[in-house]
C-alpha positions as a LaTeX table, in Angstrom:
\begin{tabular}{lrrr}
\hline
Residue & $x$ (\AA) & $y$ (\AA) & $z$ (\AA) \\
\hline
Met1 & $-7.65$ & $-15.54$ & 9.18 \\
Gly2 & $-6.86$ & $-19.07$ & 8.14 \\
Gln3 & $-4.76$ & $-17.88$ & 5.22 \\
Thr4 & $-1.01$ & $-17.76$ & 5.18 \\
Met5 & 0.80 & $-14.45$ & 4.97 \\
Ser6 & 1.64 & $-14.97$ & 1.28 \\
Glu7 & $-2.00$ & $-15.74$ & 0.42 \\
Glu8 & $-3.22$ & $-12.67$ & 2.28 \\
Thr9 & $-0.76$ & $-10.33$ & 0.57 \\
Lys10 & $-1.14$ & $-11.79$ & $-2.95$ \\
Glu11 & $-2.69$ & $-9.42$ & $-5.52$ \\
Leu12 & $-5.03$ & $-7.48$ & $-3.26$ \\
Thr13 & $-6.25$ & $-4.09$ & $-4.41$ \\
Leu14 & $-4.71$ & $-0.99$ & $-2.90$ \\
Glu15 & $-7.87$ & $-0.42$ & $-0.88$ \\
Glu16 & $-7.81$ & $-4.01$ & 0.41 \\
Asn17 & $-4.15$ & $-3.63$ & 1.37 \\
Phe18 & $-4.90$ & $-0.39$ & 3.25 \\
Ala19 & $-7.79$ & $-2.08$ & 5.07 \\
Arg20 & $-5.53$ & $-4.98$ & 6.07 \\
Leu21 & $-2.84$ & $-2.54$ & 7.22 \\
Glu22 & $-5.44$ & $-0.87$ & 9.45 \\
Glu23 & $-6.29$ & $-4.26$ & 10.97 \\
Ile24 & $-2.61$ & $-4.96$ & 11.59 \\
Ile25 & $-2.14$ & $-1.57$ & 13.24 \\
Arg26 & $-5.08$ & $-2.29$ & 15.57 \\
Gln27 & $-3.50$ & $-5.65$ & 16.46 \\
Leu28 & $-0.15$ & $-4.05$ & 17.19 \\
Glu29 & $-1.77$ & $-1.37$ & 19.35 \\
Asp30 & $-3.22$ & $-4.09$ & 21.59 \\
Glu31 & $-1.00$ & $-4.21$ & 24.66 \\
Glu32 & $-1.86$ & $-7.89$ & 25.21 \\
Ile33 & $-0.48$ & $-9.14$ & 21.88 \\
Pro34 & 2.26 & $-11.74$ & 22.37 \\
Leu35 & 5.68 & $-10.76$ & 21.05 \\
Glu36 & 5.74 & $-13.51$ & 18.42 \\
Lys37 & 2.34 & $-12.50$ & 17.01 \\
Ala38 & 3.39 & $-8.85$ & 17.07 \\
Phe39 & 6.47 & $-9.69$ & 15.04 \\
Gln40 & 4.39 & $-11.70$ & 12.54 \\
Ala41 & 1.91 & $-8.83$ & 12.22 \\
Tyr42 & 4.75 & $-6.33$ & 11.79 \\
Thr43 & 6.35 & $-8.48$ & 9.09 \\
Glu44 & 3.04 & $-8.82$ & 7.23 \\
Gly45 & 2.50 & $-5.07$ & 7.54 \\
Met46 & 5.89 & $-4.28$ & 6.06 \\
Leu47 & 5.20 & $-6.63$ & 3.12 \\
Leu48 & 1.84 & $-4.96$ & 2.56 \\
Leu49 & 3.43 & $-1.54$ & 2.78 \\
Gly50 & 5.87 & $-2.54$ & 0.05 \\
Gln51 & 3.01 & $-3.76$ & $-2.13$ \\
Cys52 & 1.11 & $-0.52$ & $-1.55$ \\
Ser53 & 4.16 & 1.46 & $-2.59$ \\
Glu54 & 4.52 & $-0.58$ & $-5.79$ \\
Gln55 & 0.81 & $-0.22$ & $-6.56$ \\
Ile56 & 0.95 & 3.55 & $-6.04$ \\
Asp57 & 4.04 & 3.77 & $-8.26$ \\
Arg58 & 2.24 & 1.88 & $-11.04$ \\
Val59 & $-0.80$ & 4.14 & $-10.81$ \\
Glu60 & 1.35 & 7.26 & $-10.66$ \\
Lys61 & 3.00 & 6.29 & $-13.93$ \\
Gln62 & $-0.41$ & 6.03 & $-15.56$ \\
Val63 & $-1.68$ & 9.39 & $-14.37$ \\
Leu64 & $-1.96$ & 12.01 & $-17.06$ \\
Lys65 & $-1.82$ & 15.74 & $-16.55$ \\
Leu66 & $-3.21$ & 18.51 & $-18.69$ \\
Gly67 & $-0.40$ & 20.65 & $-20.04$ \\
Met68 & $-0.50$ & 24.43 & $-20.54$ \\
Asp69 & $-1.24$ & 23.87 & $-24.23$ \\
Gly70 & $-4.28$ & 21.72 & $-23.40$ \\
Gln71 & $-2.60$ & 18.44 & $-24.31$ \\
Leu72 & $-2.53$ & 15.42 & $-22.05$ \\
Glu73 & 0.96 & 14.51 & $-20.90$ \\
Glu74 & 2.27 & 11.71 & $-18.73$ \\
Phe75 & 2.76 & 12.64 & $-15.10$ \\
Glu76 & 6.45 & 12.52 & $-14.35$ \\
Asp77 & 7.59 & 13.68 & $-10.94$ \\
Gly78 & 5.29 & 16.51 & $-9.94$ \\
Lys79 & 7.84 & 19.27 & $-10.62$ \\
Asp80 & 5.79 & 20.86 & $-13.38$ \\
Ile81 & 2.42 & 20.93 & $-11.67$ \\
Phe82 & 1.91 & 24.70 & $-12.02$ \\
\hline
\end{tabular}
């Protein structure tokens, strides 16, 4: 954990970000964590959450769905799923 917050959050995969978020949650659940470290962990978690959201948005835009006519169409907003 010798990396800075910006190095840890830089260009990780979605899975890596989720794994790091799980670690941060475990840290924050520890009742013995000092307030300053809790705030740092919370801040890092919020940055990671933002990155996860951006990564999911990018993937969502790339998802294709099969239309009723059998043609692949870009996934838009999920309104026309059925």
